[in-house]
Each structure stands twice: as structure tokens, then as C-alpha cells.
C-alpha positions in Angstrom: -35.4 -32.0 -3.7 -32.0 -32.0 -2.1 -32.4 -35.0 -0.3 -35.7 -36.5 -1.4 -35.3 -39.4 -4.4 -37.4 -38.3 -7.2 -38.6 -41.1 -9.4 -38.5 -40.7 -13.2 -39.0 -44.0 -15.7 -37.1 -46.0 -13.5 -34.3 -43.8 -12.3 -34.4 -42.1 -8.9 -32.6 -38.8 -8.8 -31.3 -36.8 -6.1 -28.9 -34.0 -5.4 -27.1 -36.2 -2.1 -28.6 -39.1 -0.7 -29.3 -39.2 2.6 -29.0 -41.9 5.5 -31.3 -40.9 7.8 -31.0 -37.2 9.0 -27.5 -36.7 7.4 -25.9 -36.6 3.9 -23.9 -39.7 2.7 -20.4 -38.8 2.4 -17.0 -40.2 2.6 -14.2 -42.0 0.3 -16.4 -44.8 -0.8 -19.9 -42.7 -1.3 -21.0 -44.8 -4.3 -20.7 -47.9 -2.6 -22.4 -46.5 0.5 -25.4 -45.6 -1.7 -25.5 -49.0 -3.2 -25.8 -50.5 0.2 -28.6 -48.2 1.4 -30.7 -48.2 -2.0 -32.2 -51.1 -4.1 -33.3 -48.9 -6.7 -31.4 -46.9 -9.7 -29.8 -43.7 -8.3 -28.4 -40.7 -10.2 -27.1 -38.1 -7.6 -24.1 -35.3 -8.0 -23.2 -33.7 -4.8 -19.5 -34.7 -5.0 -18.7 -33.4 -8.4 -16.9 -36.5 -9.4 -17.9 -39.3 -12.2 -18.2 -42.5 -11.0 -20.8 -45.7 -11.7 -21.4 -49.2 -10.5 -24.3 -51.6 -10.8 -25.1 -54.9 -8.6 -27.5 -57.6 -8.7 -29.8 -57.8 -5.9 -31.8 -60.9 -5.0 -35.3 -60.3 -5.7 -34.9 -56.8 -7.1 -32.5 -57.4 -10.0 -29.6 -55.1 -11.4 -29.7 -51.8 -9.6 -27.3 -49.0 -11.2 -25.8 -46.1 -9.2 -24.3 -43.0 -11.0 -22.5 -40.6 -9.3 -23.1 -38.1 -11.9 -20.5 -35.0 -11.7 -21.8 -31.7 -12.4 -22.4 -28.8 -14.9 -20.3 -25.5 -13.5 -19.4 -22.6 -14.3 -15.9 -21.5 -15.3 -14.8 -20.6 -11.7 -14.9 -24.2 -11.1 -10.9 -24.4 -10.2 -11.4 -21.6 -7.4 -14.3 -23.4 -6.2 -13.1 -27.0 -5.9 -9.4 -26.3 -4.7 -10.4 -27.0 -0.9 -12.1 -30.1 -2.1 -11.3 -32.9 -5.2 -8.9 -32.7 -7.9 -10.6 -35.6 -9.8 -13.9 -33.7 -10.7 -16.4 -33.9 -13.8 -17.3 -30.7 -15.4 -20.0 -31.7 -18.0 -23.1 -33.6 -19.2 -23.7 -37.1 -19.1 -26.5 -38.5 -21.0 -28.0 -41.9 -19.7 -29.7 -44.1 -21.5 -31.7 -47.0 -19.5 -32.9 -49.1 -22.1 -33.4 -52.7 -20.5 -32.4 -51.3 -17.3 -28.7 -51.0 -18.3 -27.1 -47.4 -17.8 -25.4 -46.8 -21.4 -23.6 -43.5 -20.6 -22.6 -40.5 -23.1 -20.2 -38.4 -21.7 -20.0 -34.4 -22.8 -17.1 -32.8 -21.0 -17.1 -29.0 -20.9 -14.4 -28.0 -22.9 -15.6 -30.7 -25.9 -18.9 -28.9 -25.6 -17.3 -25.5 -25.6 -15.4 -26.4 -28.7 -18.2 -27.5 -30.5 -20.5 -24.3 -29.9 -17.5 -21.8 -30.5 
């Protein structure tokens, strides 16, 4: 679902987290998500690639990942009105012991590997 967290193996996935009825937005979106959720959250609406973690008393370590997106070739046109530091590719997450280990595969790398 677009705004509802879906938990899989201790990680919550959502297209864009919401604060009540409104999507979280703005310059410090990752910090806003971390202030609202005391759990592991992965989302991708903004097309950026950002990561942070924090220790929460009574909960433990929580990871927050703004994962970018897997986009088609017309990304430049689509993003021309938005941000310039978008991520285009795939991110693998290893969550062993509740520590996010991230492996990124930018689209141009994957295209070169499979030509």
C-alpha cells in the first residue's frame, strides 16, 4: 500500500510514510520519518538514496532508508522539475542482527553488466 507500513522480517516497507493523512515531505524527510517511527522503515517516494539509524530507549536500534527508485530511461525528463541528486538503481538490504548492510547497484552498472 501507498501509505501503510508492510512488515517483512523486521523491516517495514512503504511507498511514502504519512503523518496522519498527509505524506511526509520536505528537506529533512529521513529525520522526520525517524522521529515518527520507532521501527525499521524503508521507503522510496523521493527518489533519493539516504540512510540513518538511531538508538531508541526501550526499543533498540532502528534503521531508516530512503531507497531511491528503479526508474525507466525517461528519468531526466520526469525529474527535471524535482531533485538533481536522485538514485536510479537497486539496493539490496542485509538486515542481519538488525544492522542494515546496503549494497547498491546503479542502473548504469547493471546495464553494462547485462549488455
